[in-house]
DODREN-50768 format. One record per atom (N, C-alpha, C): x, z, y. Coordinates in steps of 0.2 Angstrom, whole numbers, padded with zeros to 4 digits, always signed. Each point is the difference from the previous one (the first is absolute). Example, Ala and Ser with C-alpha at 12.3 -4.5 7.8 and 13.67 -1.06 7.14 Angstrom:
BEGIN
+0066+0039-0028 -0004+0000+0006 +0004+0000+0006 -0002-0004+0005 +0004+0001+0006 -0004+0003+0005 
***
This chain:
BEGIN
+0108+0141-0035 +0003-0005+0002 -0006-0006-0004 -0001-0004+0006 -0005-0005-0004 +0003-0006+0000 -0004-0002-0007 +0004-0006-0003 -0004-0005-0001 +0001-0007+0000 -0004-0006+0001 -0001+0000-0009 -0006-0004+0001 -0002+0000-0008 +0003-0009-0003 +0001+0002-0005 +0003-0006-0004 -0008-0005-0003 +0004-0006+0002 -0005-0006-0002 -0003+0003-0008 +0002+0003-0003 -0004+0001-0008 -0002+0007+0002 +0000+0004+0004 -0005+0005+0002 -0004-0002+0004 -0001-0006+0003 -0006-0003+0006 -0003-0003-0006 +0001-0002-0004 -0006-0003-0006 -0003-0005+0002 +0005-0005+0004 -0006-0006+0002 +0000-0005-0005 -0007-0003+0001 +0000-0005-0005 +0003-0005+0000 +0002-0006-0004 +0003-0004-0001 -0005-0006+0004 +0001-0005+0002 -0002-0006+0003 -0007-0003-0004 +0000+0001-0004 -0005-0003-0007 -0007+0005+0001 +0004+0007+0000 -0005+0006-0001 -0003+0001+0006 +0004-0001+0006 -0002-0001+0006 -0006-0005+0001 +0000-0005-0002 -0002-0005+0001 -0008+0000-0004 -0001+0002-0006 -0006+0005-0003 -0003+0005+0002 +0003+0003+0006 -0001+0009+0000 -0007-0002+0005 -0005+0005-0003 -0007+0000+0007 +0003-0002+0007 -0002-0002+0003 +0000-0001+0008 -0006+0005+0004 +0003-0001+0006 -0005+0004+0005 -0006-0006+0001 -0004+0001+0003 -0004-0005+0002 +0000-0001+0009 +0007-0002-0001 +0001-0003+0006 +0003-0007+0000 +0000-0004+0006 +0003-0007+0001 +0003+0002+0008 +0007-0004-0002 +0003-0001+0008 +0000-0005+0001 -0001-0003+0006 +0000-0006+0002 +0004+0001+0008 +0006-0004-0002 +0004-0002+0006 -0001-0007+0004 -0002+0001+0006 -0004-0006+0006 +0008-0002+0003 +0002-0006-0001 +0006-0003+0005 +0005+0004+0000 +0002+0007-0006 +0005+0003+0002 +0006-0004-0001 +0007+0000+0006 +0006-0006-0001 +0004+0004-0003 +0003+0006-0001 +0004+0003-0004 +0003+0001-0007 +0003-0006-0004 +0001+0003-0005 +0002+0007-0002 +0004+0001+0005 +0003+0009-0002 -0009+0003-0001 -0004-0001+0006 -0006+0006+0000 -0003-0001-0008 -0001-0008+0000 -0004-0002-0007 +0003+0002-0006 +0006+0000-0002 +0003+0005-0004 -0001+0006+0000 +0001+0004+0006 -0002+0008+0000 -0007+0000-0002 -0004-0005+0003 -0008+0002-0003 +0000-0002-0007 +0004-0004-0005 -0003+0002-0006 +0002+0004-0003 +0007+0002+0002 +0003+0006-0005 -0008+0005+0003 -0001+0001+0006 -0005+0005+0001 -0007+0001-0005 -0004-0008-0001 -0003-0001-0004 +0001+0002-0007 +0006-0001-0003 +0002+0002-0005 -0001+0008+0000 +0004+0004+0005 -0002+0008+0001 -0006+0002-0001 -0004-0002+0003 -0008+0000-0001 -0004-0002-0005 +0003-0005-0004 -0005-0004-0003 -0004-0001+0001 +0001-0005+0005 -0005-0004+0002 -0003-0006-0004 -0006-0003-0001 -0003-0003-0003 +0003-0009+0000 +0000+0000+0007 +0004-0007+0002 +0002-0001+0006 +0004-0005+0004 +0002-0002+0006 -0001-0005+0002 -0004-0002+0005 -0003-0007+0001 +0009-0001+0006 +0002-0007+0000 +0003-0001+0005 -0002-0006+0002 -0001+0000+0007 -0005-0006+0007 +0007-0002+0003 -0004-0007+0001 +0003-0006+0006 +0007+0001-0002 +0003+0001+0005 +0009-0002+0000 +0002+0009-0002 -0001+0003-0003 +0000+0007-0002 +0008-0005-0006 +0005+0003-0001 +0004-0003-0005 -0002+0002-0007 +0003-0003-0005 -0003+0003-0006 +0005-0003-0005 +0003+0005-0005 +0005-0001-0006 -0002-0007-0004 +0008-0001-0002 +0003+0002-0001 +0004-0002+0008 +0004+0007+0001 +0005-0001+0006 +0006+0004+0000 +0005+0002+0001 +0005+0004+0002 -0001+0005+0002 -0002-0002+0007 -0001+0006+0004 -0007+0005-0002 -0005-0004-0002 -0006+0004-0004 +0002+0006-0004 +0002-0005-0004 +0005+0004-0006 +0007+0006+0000 +0001-0001+0005 +0004+0006+0001 -0003+0005+0002 -0006+0001+0004 -0002+0006+0001 -0007+0002-0004 -0002-0005-0003 -0005+0002-0006 +0003+0002-0005 +0004+0001-0001 +0006+0003-0008 -0006-0001-0005 -0001-0006-0002 -0002-0001-0006 -0010+0000-0001 -0002+0002+0007 -0008+0001+0001 -0003-0005+0000 +0003-0007+0001 -0004-0008-0001 -0001-0001-0008 +0001+0003-0002 +0001+0002-0008 -0005+0004-0003 -0001+0005+0005 -0006+0004-0004 -0005+0001+0005 +0000-0003+0005 -0009+0000+0004 -0002-0008+0000 -0007+0001-0004 -0004-0007+0001 +0001-0003+0009 +0000-0007+0000 +0000-0001+0007 -0001-0006+0001 -0004-0004+0005 -0002-0006+0000 +0000-0003+0007 +0003-0007+0001 +0000-0001+0006 -0006-0005+0001 -0002+0000+0007 -0007-0003+0004 +0002-0004+0006 -0002-0005+0001 +0002-0004+0006 -0001+0002+0005 -0008+0004+0001 -0002+0003+0007 -0003+0009-0003 +0001+0005+0005 -0003+0006-0002 -0006-0001-0001 -0005-0006+0002 -0007-0001+0000 -0002+0000-0010 +0006-0007+0000 +0000+0002-0008 +0001+0006-0005 +0005+0005+0002 +0001+0004-0005 -0005+0008+0003 -0003-0004+0006 -0006+0008+0002 -0005-0002-0007 -0002-0007+0000 -0007-0004-0004 +0003+0003-0007 +0006+0002-0002 +0002+0000-0007 -0001+0008-0004 +0004+0004+0006 -0002+0004+0001 -0008+0002+0001 -0005-0002+0004 -0007+0001+0001 -0004-0001-0008 +0003-0007-0003 -0001-0002-0005 -0001+0007-0007 +0006+0002+0001 +0002+0005-0005 -0005+0007+0002 -0005+0001+0004 -0004+0006+0002 +0005+0004+0005 +0006-0001+0003 +0004+0004+0003 -0003+0002+0008 -0002+0003+0001 +0000+0000+0010 +0008+0001+0004 -0003-0006+0004 +0004-0001+0004 +0004+0006+0006 +0006+0001+0000 +0001+0005+0006 +0008-0003+0004 -0001-0002+0007 +0005+0000+0002 +0004+0005+0003 +0005-0002+0001 +0004+0009+0002 +0004-0004+0006 -0005+0001+0007 +0002+0000+0006 -0002+0004+0005 +0002+0000+0005 +0000+0006+0007 -0006-0005+0001 -0009+0003+0000 -0005-0004+0003 -0006+0004+0001 -0002-0002+0004 -0006+0003+0002 -0005+0002-0006 -0003+0006+0000 -0005+0001-0006 +0005+0002-0007 +0008+0000+0000 +0003+0001-0005 -0002+0007-0002 +0001+0001-0008 -0002+0005-0003 +0009+0004-0001 +0000+0006+0002 +0008+0003-0001 +0001-0001-0007 +0005+0001+0000 +0002+0000-0007 -0002+0006-0005 +0003+0004+0003 -0003+0006-0003 -0005+0001-0002 -0006-0003+0002 -0006+0001-0001 -0003-0009-0005 +0006-0002-0003 -0001-0008-0004 +0000+0001-0005 +0007+0006-0003 +0003+0000-0007 -0007+0002-0005 -0001-0004-0006 -0006+0000-0004 -0010+0000+0003 +0002-0005+0006 -0007+0000+0002 -0003-0007-0003 +0005-0004-0002 -0004-0007-0003 +0003+0000-0008 -0005+0000-0004 +0002-0002-0006 +0006-0003-0002 -0001-0008+0002 +0006-0004+0001 +0002-0004+0005 +0005+0001+0001 +0001-0003+0008 +0008-0005+0000 -0001-0004+0003 +0006-0006+0002 +0002+0002+0006 +0004+0002+0003 +0003+0001+0005 +0005-0005+0002 -0002-0002+0007 +0005-0005+0004 +0005+0002+0006 +0004-0002-0002 +0005+0003+0005 +0004-0007+0004 +0002+0000+0005 +0000-0004+0005 +0008-0001+0000 +0001-0007+0004 +0006-0003+0002 +0004+0006+0005 +0006+0000+0001 +0003+0006+0002 +0001-0001+0010 -0003-0004+0001 -0001+0000+0007 -0005+0000+0002 -0005-0004-0001 -0008-0002+0002 -0004+0004-0006 +0001+0005-0005 -0003+0003-0003 -0006-0003-0004 -0005+0001-0003 -0005-0001-0003 -0005-0007+0003 +0003-0006-0002 -0006-0007+0003 -0005+0001+0002 -0003-0002+0006 -0008-0002+0000 -0003-0003-0004 +0002-0002-0006 -0005-0005-0004 +0000+0007-0005 +0005+0003-0001 -0001+0006-0007 -0006+0005+0004 +0002+0002+0006 -0003+0007+0003 -0007-0003+0000 -0002-0006+0003 -0008-0002-0001 -0002-0001-0007 +0003+0002-0006 -0004+0000-0006 +0002+0004-0002 +0004+0005+0002 +0000+0008-0002 -0007+0002-0001 +0001+0007-0004 -0007+0003-0001 +0001+0008+0004 +0008-0001+0000 +0001+0009+0004 +0008-0003+0004 +0001+0004+0004 +0005+0001+0001 +0003+0008+0001 +0007+0001-0004 +0004+0006+0003 +0005-0001+0003 +0002+0007+0002 +0003+0001+0007 +0005+0005-0005 +0007+0000+0002 +0002+0006-0002 +0000+0003+0007 -0001+0007+0000 +0003+0004+0005 +0006+0001+0001 +0003+0000+0009 +0005+0000+0002 +0002+0005+0007 +0006+0003-0001 +0000+0004+0008 +0006-0004+0005 +0005-0003-0006 +0005-0001+0006 -0001-0006+0004 +0006-0003+0005 -0002-0004+0005 +0000-0008-0001 +0002-0003-0007 -0001-0006-0005 -0006+0001-0002 -0003-0006+0004 -0007-0001-0006 +0000-0004-0007 +0004-0002-0003 +0001+0000-0007 +0005+0001-0005 -0001+0002-0005 +0004-0001-0007 +0003-0006-0003 +0007-0001-0002 +0002-0006-0004 -0005-0001-0004 -0003-0005-0004 -0005-0002-0003 +0002+0002-0009 +0005+0000+0000 +0003+0005-0007 -0003+0007+0001 +0004+0001+0005 -0002+0008+0000 -0010+0001+0000 -0003-0004+0004 -0006+0002-0001 -0005-0004-0005 +0004-0003-0005 -0004-0001-0006 +0001+0007-0004 +0006+0003+0000 +0002+0007-0004 -0002+0007+0003 -0003-0002+0005 -0005+0004+0003 -0006+0002-0003 -0003-0006+0003 -0006-0001-0002 +0000+0000-0009 +0004-0002-0003 -0002+0000-0007 +0001+0010-0003 +0002+0001+0002 +0001+0007-0002 -0006+0003+0001 -0004-0002+0007 -0005+0006+0002 -0006-0005-0004 -0001-0005-0002 -0004-0002-0004 +0000+0002-0007 +0006-0001-0001 +0000+0004-0008 +0000+0008-0001 +0000+0006+0005 +0002+0005-0002 -0008+0003+0002 -0005-0003+0002 -0007+0004+0001 -0004-0001-0007 
***
């Protein structure tokens, strides 16, 4: 019989320990993501993959907010984050820290996600709006574009799902 592990068996660090723990050299940039639930989910995913920082841009909701906290389950306390008025400012801040900017979008000359993991030393990943995707402004500033291979009839995944898929591939290499 399979038994679920207890919280003690999982050995998770405290919020303070998680904040101080080493991080993967990844920055997640949310470009005008509108849903608070998606933002909260991205906080949890950034915590799970020990992302260095999360940048929220434009009208992307930011903590504190009940709906973000409901899905983040405390990750707003463990993930370093900043808000920027525009995605251009967020990209400039990541670039100033020596990060390569990679938009996650279906575009001409994109790199398949299967070949992107481990490709860049320090990567800032730009994820776009739930309907319109990564903005043209962000695409024009990106060094590369990463695309998730898909085989279904739908042309996209939910942004929070996309963040999870991309981060998994980036950290496992």
